[in-house]
C-alpha positions in Angstrom: -38.1 -34.6 23.5 -40.8 -32.4 25.1 -43.7 -31.1 23.1 -42.7 -27.5 23.8 -39.2 -27.9 22.5 -40.4 -29.8 19.5 -42.2 -26.7 18.1 -40.5 -23.8 16.6 -43.5 -21.7 17.2 -42.2 -20.7 20.6 -38.9 -19.5 19.3 -38.1 -15.7 19.7 -37.9 -13.4 16.7 -35.0 -14.0 14.4 -32.8 -11.3 13.0 -33.9 -9.9 9.6 -32.3 -11.3 6.6 -30.5 -8.5 4.7 -28.2 -10.4 2.4 -28.4 -9.7 -1.4 -26.3 -10.2 -4.5 -25.0 -13.6 -3.7 -23.6 -15.2 -6.8 -24.0 -18.8 -7.9 -21.0 -20.9 -7.2 -21.0 -23.5 -9.9 -23.2 -26.2 -8.4 -25.5 -26.2 -11.4 -23.0 -25.7 -14.1 -24.0 -28.1 -16.8 -27.0 -29.8 -18.3 -27.6 -33.5 -18.9 -28.4 -33.6 -22.6 -30.3 -36.9 -22.1 -32.8 -35.6 -19.7 -32.7 -31.9 -20.1 -32.3 -31.4 -16.4 -29.6 -29.2 -14.7 -26.8 -31.3 -13.4 -25.7 -30.9 -9.8 -22.0 -31.4 -9.3 -19.9 -32.5 -6.4 -20.3 -36.1 -5.1 -18.1 -36.1 -2.1 -19.0 -36.1 1.6 -21.5 -33.4 2.4 -22.6 -31.3 5.4 -26.1 -30.7 6.7 -27.4 -28.1 9.1 -30.5 -28.9 11.2 -32.5 -27.1 13.8 -32.2 -28.3 17.4 -35.9 -28.8 17.7 -36.0 -31.4 14.9 -32.6 -33.1 15.4 -33.8 -36.7 16.3 -35.3 -37.6 12.9 -32.4 -36.0 11.0 -29.9 -38.0 13.2 -31.7 -41.2 12.3 -31.7 -40.4 8.6 -28.1 -39.4 8.5 -27.0 -42.5 10.4 -28.9 -44.7 7.9 -27.5 -42.8 4.9 -23.9 -43.0 6.2 -24.2 -46.7 6.7 -25.2 -47.2 3.1 -22.9 -44.5 1.6 -19.5 -44.8 3.4 -17.8 -42.7 0.6 -20.4 -39.9 0.7 -21.1 -39.5 4.4 -23.2 -36.6 5.7 -21.8 -34.6 8.6 -24.6 -33.0 10.6 -24.4 -29.8 12.6 -27.3 -28.9 15.0 -28.0 -25.2 15.3 -30.1 -23.6 18.0 -33.5 -22.7 16.5 -33.3 -19.0 17.4 -29.9 -18.6 15.8 -30.4 -20.7 12.7 -31.4 -18.0 10.1 -28.7 -15.5 11.1 -26.0 -18.1 11.2 -27.0 -19.6 7.9 -27.0 -16.2 6.2 -23.6 -15.5 7.6 -22.3 -18.9 6.4 -23.5 -18.3 2.8 -22.1 -14.8 2.7 -18.7 -16.1 3.9 -18.6 -18.9 1.4 -18.7 -21.5 4.2 -22.3 -22.7 3.8 -23.4 -26.3 4.4 -24.3 -28.4 1.4 -27.8 -29.0 2.9 -30.1 -26.8 5.0 -33.1 -28.1 6.8 -35.0 -25.0 7.7 -38.2 -24.1 9.4 -41.0 -24.2 6.8 -42.2 -20.8 7.9 -38.7 -19.3 7.4 -37.9 -20.6 4.0 -39.3 -17.6 2.3 -36.8 -15.4 4.1 -34.0 -17.5 2.5 -35.5 -18.0 -1.0 -36.3 -14.2 -1.3 -32.5 -13.6 -0.9 -31.5 -16.4 -3.3 -29.6 -18.3 -0.6 -30.7 -21.7 -1.9 -30.1 -23.6 -5.2 -32.8 -23.9 -7.8 -33.8 -27.6 -7.9 -36.8 -27.3 -10.1 -35.5 -29.7 -12.8 -34.8 -32.3 -10.2 -38.1 -32.0 -8.5 -40.1 -32.1 -11.8 -38.4 -35.3 -12.7 -39.6 -37.0 -9.5 -42.4 -39.5 -10.3 -44.1 -38.8 -7.0 -43.9 -35.0 -7.0 -47.7 -34.7 -6.8 -47.7 -36.8 -3.7 -45.5 -34.4 -1.7 -47.1 -31.8 0.7 -48.2 -29.1 -1.7 -47.9 -26.2 0.8 -44.3 -27.2 1.5 -43.5 -26.9 -2.2 -45.5 -23.7 -2.8 -43.9 -21.9 0.1 -40.4 -22.9 -1.3 -41.3 -21.6 -4.8 -40.5 -18.2 -6.3 -41.2 -17.3 -9.9 -42.1 -20.9 -10.6 -38.6 -22.1 -9.4 -38.5 -24.6 -6.6 -35.7 -24.2 -4.0 -36.7 -26.7 -1.2 -38.8 -29.7 -0.5 -40.8 -31.0 2.5 -38.5 -32.8 4.9 -40.0 -33.2 8.4 -43.6 -32.3 8.9 -46.2 -31.5 11.6 -49.8 -30.2 11.2 -52.1 -28.5 13.7 -55.2 -30.3 14.8 -57.9 -29.9 17.4 -57.5 -32.3 20.4 -60.5 -33.2 22.4 -61.0 -35.1 25.7 -63.3 -38.1 25.0 -64.0 -38.6 28.7 -65.1 -35.1 29.3 -67.2 -35.2 26.1 -68.9 -38.4 27.4 -69.6 -36.9 30.9 -71.0 -33.7 29.3 -73.5 -35.7 27.2 -71.6 -35.2 24.0 -70.8 -37.9 21.5 -67.1 -38.7 21.9 -67.0 -40.0 18.3 -68.4 -36.7 16.9 -66.0 -33.9 17.7 -66.9 -30.3 16.8 -67.1 -29.6 13.0 -67.7 -25.9 13.2 -66.9 -22.9 15.5 -70.5 -22.8 16.8 -70.3 -26.5 17.7 -66.9 -25.9 19.4 -68.3 -23.1 21.6 -71.4 -25.2 22.4 -69.3 -28.1 23.4 -67.2 -25.8 25.5 -70.3 -24.6 27.4 -71.4 -28.1 28.2 -68.0 -29.3 29.4 -67.5 -26.2 31.6 -71.0 -26.8 33.1 -69.7 -30.0 34.6 -67.9 -27.9 37.2 -65.2 -29.3 39.4 -62.5 -27.2 37.7 -63.3 -28.5 34.2 -63.2 -26.1 31.3 -64.3 -26.5 27.7 -61.4 -24.9 25.9 -57.8 -23.7 26.3 -55.4 -21.6 24.2 -52.0 -20.0 24.9 -53.3 -16.4 25.0 -49.9 -14.7 25.3 -47.9 -16.8 22.8 -47.5 -15.4 19.4 -46.2 -18.5 17.6 -48.7 -20.8 19.2 -51.5 -18.7 17.9 -50.0 -18.5 14.4 -49.9 -22.3 14.3 -53.4 -22.8 15.7 -55.5 -19.7 15.2 -54.8 -19.2 11.5 -56.3 -22.5 10.6 -59.6 -21.5 12.2 -59.6 -18.4 9.9 -58.7 -20.4 6.8 -61.4 -22.9 7.7 -63.8 -19.9 7.8 -63.0 -19.0 4.2 -60.7 -16.1 4.9 -57.2 -15.0 5.7 -55.3 -12.6 7.8 -53.1 -11.5 4.9 -53.5 -11.1 1.2 -52.3 -13.8 -1.3 -48.8 -12.5 -1.7 -48.3 -11.7 2.0 -47.8 -7.9 1.5 -50.8 -6.6 3.4 -52.9 -7.5 6.5 -56.6 -8.2 5.9 -57.7 -7.9 9.5 -61.2 -6.7 8.5 -62.0 -10.1 6.9 -65.3 -11.4 8.3 -63.6 -14.8 8.8 -61.1 -13.2 11.2 -63.9 -11.6 13.2 -65.8 -15.0 13.4 -62.8 -16.8 14.9 -61.8 -14.0 17.3 -65.4 -13.5 18.4 -65.7 -17.2 19.2 -62.6 -17.0 21.3 -63.8 -13.8 23.0 -67.1 -15.5 23.8 -65.3 -18.4 25.4 -63.2 -16.0 27.4 -66.1 -13.8 28.5 -68.2 -16.8 29.5 -65.2 -18.3 31.4 -65.2 -21.4 29.3 -61.4 -21.4 29.6 -59.0 -21.2 32.6 -58.2 -17.6 33.6 -54.5 -18.5 33.3 -54.8 -18.8 29.5 -54.6 -15.0 29.3 -50.9 -15.1 30.4 -49.8 -18.4 29.0 -46.8 -17.7 26.8 -46.5 -21.3 25.7 -44.8 -22.6 28.8 -48.0 -24.4 30.0 -49.6 -24.8 26.6 -50.0 -28.5 26.9 -50.3 -29.0 30.6 -54.0 -28.1 31.1 -55.1 -30.6 28.6 -52.6 -33.2 29.9 -54.2 -32.8 33.3 -57.6 -34.0 32.0 -59.4 -30.8 33.0 -59.8 -29.2 29.5 -62.1 -30.4 26.8 -60.5 -29.0 23.7 -57.1 -27.6 22.6 -55.6 -26.9 19.2 -51.9 -28.0 18.9 -49.4 -29.5 16.5 -49.7 -33.3 15.8 -46.5 -33.7 17.8 -48.8 -33.7 20.8 -50.2 -37.1 19.9 -47.1 -38.8 21.2 -46.9 -36.5 24.2 -50.5 -37.1 25.2 -50.3 -40.8 24.6 -47.8 -41.0 27.4 -50.3 -39.4 29.8 -51.9 -42.3 31.8 -55.7 -42.3 31.7 -56.0 -39.5 29.1 -58.5 -40.6 26.5 -58.3 -38.1 23.5 -59.2 -37.8 19.9 -57.9 -35.5 17.1 -59.9 -33.8 14.5 -59.3 -31.1 11.8 -59.5 -27.5 13.1 -63.0 -26.2 12.3 -64.2 -22.9 11.1 -67.5 -21.6 9.9 -67.4 -23.3 6.5 -64.9 -26.2 6.7 -61.7 -27.3 8.3 -58.0 -26.5 7.8 -54.5 -27.1 9.2 -51.2 -25.3 9.4 -48.3 -27.2 7.9 -45.4 -27.0 10.2 -41.9 -28.6 10.3 -38.9 -28.3 8.0 -38.2 -28.1 4.4 -34.7 -29.0 3.0 -32.7 -27.4 0.3 -29.2 -27.2 -1.2 -27.2 -24.1 -0.3 -26.2 -21.6 -2.9 -22.5 -22.5 -3.3 -22.7 -26.1 -2.1 -19.5 -27.9 -2.8 -21.2 -31.3 -3.0 -24.6 -30.5 -4.5 -24.9 -33.9 -6.1 -24.5 -35.7 -2.8 -27.0 -33.2 -1.3 -29.6 -33.9 -3.8 -29.2 -37.7 -3.7 -29.6 -37.5 0.1 -32.9 -35.5 -0.3 -34.2 -37.9 -2.9 -33.3 -40.9 -0.9 -34.9 -39.5 2.3 -38.2 -39.2 0.3 -38.0 -42.8 -1.0 -41.3 -44.5 -0.1 -39.5 -47.3 1.9 -37.5 -44.7 3.9 -40.7 -42.7 4.6 -42.6 -45.8 5.7 -39.9 -47.2 7.9 -37.3 -44.7 9.2 -39.6 -41.7 9.3 -42.8 -43.3 10.3 -41.2 -45.4 13.1 -40.0 -42.2 14.8 -43.6 -41.2 15.1 -43.2 -38.5 12.5 -45.6 -37.7 9.6 -44.5 -38.8 6.1 -43.9 -36.1 3.5 -45.6 -38.2 0.9 -49.3 -38.9 0.9 -48.8 -42.3 -0.7 -46.6 -43.3 2.3 -48.9 -42.1 5.0 -50.8 -45.4 5.4 -48.1 -47.7 6.7 -47.7 -50.2 9.6 -46.5 -47.6 12.1 -49.3 -45.1 11.4 -51.9 -47.9 11.1 -51.0 -48.7 14.7 -51.9 -45.1 15.7 -55.1 -44.0 13.9 -54.8 -40.4 15.3 -51.4 -40.1 13.7 -52.7 -41.4 10.4 -55.6 -38.9 10.6 -53.1 -36.1 11.1 -50.9 -37.3 8.3 -53.8 -37.2 5.8 -54.1 -33.5 6.4 -50.8 -32.6 4.8 -52.5 -32.6 1.4 -54.5 -29.6 2.3 -52.5 -27.9 5.1 -51.4 -24.4 4.5 -48.4 -22.1 5.3 -48.5 -18.3 5.4 -46.5 -16.8 2.5 -44.4 -14.0 3.8 -40.7 -13.3 4.2 -41.5 -11.4 7.4 -43.1 -14.4 9.2 -40.9 -14.2 12.3 -41.4 -10.4 12.7 -45.1 -10.6 12.3 -46.2 -13.9 13.8 -43.4 -15.1 16.1 -42.1 -12.0 17.8 -43.9 -11.7 21.2 -43.9 -7.9 20.7 -45.2 -8.2 17.1 -48.6 -7.0 15.8 -50.3 -10.5 15.4 -50.2 -11.4 19.1 -51.2 -7.9 20.2 -54.1 -8.0 17.7 -55.5 -11.2 19.2 -55.1 -9.9 22.8 -56.7 -6.6 22.0 -59.7 -8.4 20.5 -60.2 -11.4 22.9 -59.1 -10.0 26.3 -59.6 -6.2 25.9 -62.8 -6.5 24.0 -62.4 -3.7 21.5 -62.4 -5.1 17.9 -62.2 -1.8 16.1 -59.2 -0.7 18.1 -57.6 -4.1 17.6 -58.0 -3.7 13.8 -56.6 -0.2 13.7 -53.6 -0.9 15.9 -53.1 -4.3 14.1 -53.1 -2.7 10.7 -50.6 -0.1 11.7 -48.4 -2.7 13.2 -48.5 -5.1 10.2 -47.9 -2.2 7.8 -44.9 -1.0 9.9 -43.3 -4.5 10.1 -43.9 -5.2 6.4 -42.2 -2.0 5.4 -39.1 -2.5 7.6 
């Protein structure tokens, strides 16, 4: 599968979720007096919806589950990424929801805010490895201290750097940039090599790409672009200014290709693949993509800021639909998929990150230290908390992308802030 199709960050804006008042349909109708946990009922064959971008791993998991559970097989349906939320809402409303939903981690808040998933708090609290699961994946799936989904298929954003170009530029290939200033300084030295080499690249006209990669720079600088509950933009945050000024400097000094201004994600990976770019922030899925590029010597490092490093936790979470007919089977599948052995074998062998920190160090990832380094970031990786994620950060006409472009390419920070705040406020109120 291509690196571009792997990431949901390139998907167009999804329809707003406007479903309310959905009643529970009896899938948590009793309590186990021995454990005090809510009992999920229905142990027959179950259905699972997955997004097209993340189908391969789910296909492998379902095949293994079905081989071991012939009486409780999972039937999987693949839904196009851009249609997933809208179709899922319609399915729940019509009473024809799948038992299981593997949904984009950035979209789960749109589902939980409308109570479209089943409360699985009791089941999750009973897991002996709960504190080993990616915390951001649980936090973004939690409302009013109730958990509705768990990490299922993960990806984190990292900074890639070309070791060959670092060496040629007199930089230590084993010491990648640990701050924004070091990143800009390295970009200058690499660009100075000439010959069509550039120090840095980013997809300057891709909203989702820059949510996935620009936000970690801001988090790593001690700030954020929205307040804690995701109800207001904080575009005046000094951390936001530091990050966008660094990008503006690299643009103004021509430390990145001119084509980056118009890159809508279609050529996001190609400049780095061609060996002419020194640094590029991207999801960890790129490790397997770049490994296939003959002669490309690269390393990965956490995305730096002014005061630390950070990462965006991408991928999918998985939950049980409200009204699931076979909720017991659904939960058993979720718990089985997180089993340490399944994570270390089925999941890791596909080149994916494990959802458990205690499963990250396994034979498959030991064979690829860059993947292991990325996997270790899930413990601290973050996710924006807002039910309007697609409208704000994915929509190419949305306020986030325009804010970045106004600052970096137009060069008017104050205007960018004013327009950006108006845009965020309007989208949040809609």
